[in-house]
N, C-alpha and C positions, 0 to 999 in steps of 0.2 A: 143487749149483750146476753150471751148464753152462759149463765153462771154455772150450770151443770157441767158444761164442757170445760169451763175454766178450772173448776175444782178438780175434774178428772185429770186434766193436763198437769195441774199442780201436784196431785197425788202421784201421778206417773213419774214426774221429775224427781220427787222426793224418794220414791222407791228406787229409782235408778241411782240416785246419789248414794243412798245407803248401801246398795249393792256394790257400787264401785269402791266405796270406802272400805267395805268388808274385804273385797278381793285384794285391795292394796295392802290392808293390814296383814292378810294371810300371806301375801307375796313377800313382804319384808321379813316376816317370821321365817318363811321357807328359806330365804336367802341366808339369813343369819344362822339357821339350823344347819344348812348345807356347809357353811363356813366352819361351824363348830365341829361337825363330823369330819370334814376334810383335814383339819389340823390335829385330830386326835380324839375328839369327843370326850368320853368319860375318863380317858387316860390322864386328862388334865387334873382330875380330882386327886391324883397321886402326887402331883407336883406342888411342893410346899415352898420351893425357892429355886431361883435360877442364877447362875453366874456366867457372864459373857466376857470374854477377854479378846483384846485386839491390839494391834500396833498401828498407830496412825503416823503416816509419813508427812512431815512438815518441815520445809526449809532444809531438806537433806537429813533430818533427824528422825529417829524412830521414837514415838511417844507411846509407852505402854498404857493401856486403858483397861480398867476392870469395872464392870457394872454388875451389881447384885440387887435383885428384887425378891421380895418374899410375898407369900399369899396374904399376909396380914398388913401389907402396905409399907413395910420398912424397905428402905432403899439407900444405896450410896453409889456414887461414881468416883473412882479413884484413878488419878493420872500421875505419872512420874515424868517430870520435866527437868532436865539438866541436874539430875541427881536428887531432886526434891520430890517427895511424894505428897500429894495434896488431895483432899476430899472435896468433891463438888456435889451439890444437890442431895445432901443426905437427909434422911428422915427416920427418926427412931420410933415412930408411932405417936409421938406427942409434939415433937419440936423439929422444925427444919433448920438446917444450917449449911454453911459453905465455908470455903477458904478464901480469904482476901489475897489476890495474886500479888498485890503490892507489898503487903506486910508479911505475907505467908502465915497469918494468924487466923484461927477459926472465928467465924462471925455468925451469930444467930440471925436467922431470917426474920422478916416481919411477922407480926401476929397473924396478918392476913394469909401469908404464905403457909404458915403452920396449920391454920384452920383449913385452908384449901387442900392441903396434903391429907389431913384427917378425912375430909369428905371423899377423897379419891382413893382411900386406903383399900377398899374392897374391889378395885378395878383390876383384878389380876386374871389373865395376863394383859388384858386391855379392856377399855370401857364397853366396846361393842360386844365382845365375847361375853361379858357379864351383865349386859344391860337388862335382861329380863328379871333376874333376881334382885337387881338394884332399883327396879321401877323406873328406869329411864325410858323415854319415848323415842322409838326409832321410826322414821318416816322415809319411805322410798320416794326419791325425787325424780326417778327415771334413769336413763342411761347416758353416759358421757364417755368420750374417748380420751384416754390419758396416754400421750405419746404413742398413739396408734392402737392402744389396747382398749377394747370396749369394756366399760365398767358399769356396775350398778352404783348409783350415787345415793348414799343413805345419810340423812340428817339425824344426828343423835342429840336430843335435848337431855342434858344431865342435870344433876343437882346444881343449884345456883352457886356461884362463887363470890368471894369477897374481894373487892377492889376499893382501897381507901375507905374501908369500913362499910361499904355499901354492897348490898346483894345485887348481882347482875346476872343475866342469862349466861349459861355455860354450854356452848354448842360446839360439837365436832362434826366434821363431814368425812365419811369413809367412802373410798372408791374401791369396790371389790371386782376383781377380774371375773367377768361372766363365765369364762371357760374353766378357770382353775379354782374358783370359789374362795379366793383369799384377798385380803386388802393389799393394794399396791401403793396407796397413798392416803394420808390423813391430813386434814386441814383444820385450823382453828384460828379465830381472830385474836390478836394480841391486845389485851385490855389495859395494859399499864406500861410505864417506862417510855424510853425514847422511841420504841417501835410500835407504840400504841396505834391501833387502826390497821396495821399491816397484817398479812396472812402468814402464819407459821405453817410450814409444809414439811411433812416427813414422808419420804418415799421408802418403800419396803420391797425387797426382792431376795432372790436366792434362798427360798425356803428349803430347809433340810430337816430330816427326821433325827430326833434325839430321844432315845428311850421311849418311842411310841408316840411322841408329839412332834409337830412341825413348827419351827421357828424361823423367822427371816434372819439370815446371816449378814445381810447387807442393808444398811440404812443410810439415807442421805437427808439431813435435817438443815433447814434454813428458812429464808424468807422467799415467798413466791416472787418469781422474776428477779430475785436478788441473790446474794451470796449464800453458799451452803457448804456443809462439811459431810463428806462421805466416810463411813466406817465399815470396813469388812471384818467381821468377827472371825477369829481363827478357831475359837473353841467355845462351846456352850455346855455347861454342866447342869444336870438336873439334881436337885436336893443335895447340893454340895455342903461340905463342912464350912460353916461361916463363923467368923469372929464377931460376936454380937457387939463388942465395943466399937466396931467401925461405924455402926449406925448412930452412935450417941455423940453428943457434943463433948469434946475433950474437957476433962476437969483440969482446972488451973493448978 
């Protein structure tokens, strides 16, 4: 056996592997940077909060929806249904809470939900956009067609999340339109509840400019190959006046 040749081949393979890995890392960085520049780049530094409003049509009724998110992670979604205004998925920086549709009373979320919200608090406007400063690992998995559109598929390993008190991997998959450099779909595995094991899917479209930054006015969220809900936002406000009380769990 020619050990000299074997060692040379092994060294050659190792150098090729390192070279390919480096190119891959550079490529995913380039894709994310291109996305960053396409949607406004440094103009996003001036965005401290966003308010998005829509009217969802269901069963012949118009349901007003208001979604507010802030750079420091606070958020609330407010809907008005049959004359009742209720808050969904609110987070005040420390605690998550929601409204029970049956009792119409506010309810605190689990300790796990509040902790997970804290961990995601700096992901504004989304995790991929902020991944570098947060230390998340982005990996380019290649290209894939989504409804006829060629996309880069990026796996994003985020900070672990808590489920039933246990630390588990927290992974998202982003599909970026290769031509327009923006995400058109995000997927993640559901890790708890009745839908555990299924894939949550959010589709994004109709990007429009608002004060120098681009945001998707249309979202469709649901389960992969299952039911979904589309929302067409009518208005997006940058740095709106926000009632801070709406983030916090109501005092009795």
